[in-house]
N, C-alpha and C positions, 0 to 999 in steps of 0.2 A: 459675147456674154460669157463670163466665166461660170462654170458649173462645177460643183463638187464631184470629184470622180467616184465611181464605185470602187471601193477598195476591198478586194477579196481578203486582204490581210486582216481586216477587222474581225473576220470570223474567228480566226485563231486567237486574236487578241481577246475577243469576247470569251472564248473558252478558258483562257488563262484567268480572267477576272471572275467568271461565274463559278468556277470550280470551288474556290475558297468559301463561297457563301452557300453552297448547296446543302450542307448538313444543317445549317441554321434554320432551314425552312421545314424540317421534318418533325420538330417537336410540337406536341399538342399542349396548349396551355391548360392549366388546372382550372376546373370549373366546379364550384360547390354544388351538391345535390339540390335539385329543385329550382335551380336558376337556369335561365335560358340566355343564349347569346343575343343581344339586340340586333335587329335587322339593320344592315348597313347598305348604303347606296353602292351600286356597282362602281368599282374603280374606273377612272378614265382610261380609255384605250391608249396605251403608250405609243401606238402607231398612228394615232389621229393627228395630222398636221395642225388642225385647228386648236389643239391644246398646247402647242409649243409656245412658251413664253419668250419674251425678248432676252431675259437673263439666260435661259437655256440655250438660245441661239448664240449668244455671246460666248458662253462656255464651250459650246460645240466648235465654234469658229477658232477659238484659241487652241483647242486640242487638235483639230484637224490640220491646223497649220504645222504643228509639231509632227503629226503623223506623216504629212506630205514631205516634210523635210527629210525624213528617213526613207520613205518609199521612192522619192525621186532619185535616190542614189542607187537603187537596186537594178535599174535597167532590165527589168524582167526576170531577174534572178530571185531565188528563194532567199528570204531574209535569214540572217544568222540568229541564233538564240538571243544574242545581245540586242540585235535590232528589233526582234519580236518583243523583248522586254521593254525596250524604249518606247515602242508604239503602245504597248499595253499600259505603260506608266502614263503616257499622255492622256489616254482615255480615263484612267483611274484618277489622275490628278485634276481632271476637269470638274469633278463634283457631280457628274452625270452618271446614272446607272448605265451599264453597258447596253441594256435593251433600249433605253431612251436614246443613247448616243447613236446606235445603229439605225433607229427609226428616223432620227433627224438626218443622218447621212443619206438614207434612201430617199427621203423627201427632198433634200437639197438637190439630188440628182434628177428626180422625176417631176417635182412640183415647182413650176416657175415662180410661184408666189413665195415659197420658202427661200429659194435662192435669192430672189429680189429683196426679201426682208433682210437677209444677212448683209447683202451689199449696201442696202440703204443705211443700216446701222453703222457700217464701217466708213461710209462716205463722210468727208469733212463738211462742216457746216458752212453755209455761204458767208461771204464777207459782209459784216454789218453795213447797212446803208446801200447795198447793191440791189439791183433789180431782183436777183434771185432770192435775196433775203425777204423781199416784200411780197413774194408770190404766195397767196393763201392756198390751202388745200383745195378749197372749192374752185379757185381759178385754175389750179393745175389739173384738177379732174376735168373741167370743161375743155381745157387745152388737149389733154390726152384723148378724150372721147372724139374731139374734132379730128385729131391726127389719125385716129383709127379709120375714120371715114375717108380722109384724104388718101391714106395708104391704099384703101380698097379701090379708089378711083385710079390712082397713079399706076396701080398694078395692071390696069387694062390699057394704059397709054402705050401706043406703039411708036417706035422711032423718036421718042421724046417730044412728039407733037400731039397735044391734046386736041380733041375735037371740040367744037363749040359746046356740045352737050356736056362733055367732060369738064371743060372749063367752068361751065355753069354749076356743075356739081361740086367742084372744088371751092368756088366762091360761096356756095350755099353752106358748105361744111363750116367755113370760118364764120360766116354771118349767123349761122344757127347755133354757134357754140355758146352764145351769151356773152362773149367777149367783144369789145371794140376791136376793130382791125389793128389799130396801133398797139393795143395791149397784147393781142394775140401774137403779133410779130415780136414784141419785146420779150414775151415769155419764150417764144421759139428760140430767139437769140441766146437768152439766159440758159435755157436747157442745153443748148449745144456747147456752151462755154463753162458752165458750172457743174462739176461732177456730183455734188451733193443734190442739186435740184434734178439733175438727170437721173440719179438713182431713185429719187422720190417718184419721178414720172414713170420710170420703169416698173416700180412696185405697183403704182396705180394701173398701169397698162397690163401687168400680169394678172392682177385681180379681175380686171375687165375681161380679159381673154378667158380666164377660167370660168367666169360667170356666164359666158355665152353658151 
């Protein structure tokens, strides 16, 4: 599973971008006497992964690809001023505020759901008319939940030989999924072969794991 790396370089990039806007936040707007400022709802926490939109994740992914292209050439060395400027420009050009960009970067490294959402958005769509194209979200959820149970059982199998009890548990996981055995097997084959369907399944699995 590819995960967005923690990039210490973003700290200095953030400093470059936030310095220019620091003075703009110090002015107090004029308010006529006798008038009060309307009560406003508290702004959304920029560090809350649940508030990241798909559009923000697309912008982040495009920018981090540019940042990685520079950072991958450093081999542990400190970036030159030109390289720092190039990485800062990637963040600035993304259309995301630096605070938001760094929040998504941290979440992509720490939160499997955010990482899976980005990969699912980038995955190619299934071929029209294929088994993968016909798998509904409900069916894929049933499949993923059954696979979680199957993995829990297979993790206890020793020497590749399941006991009768373990075999019964594996069978029960498939039968209890709500999918016919043939359909379950067809989805399993499609997930293994189609990167888009696999990415969707991984996203469902990541959400399932986080919810546990």
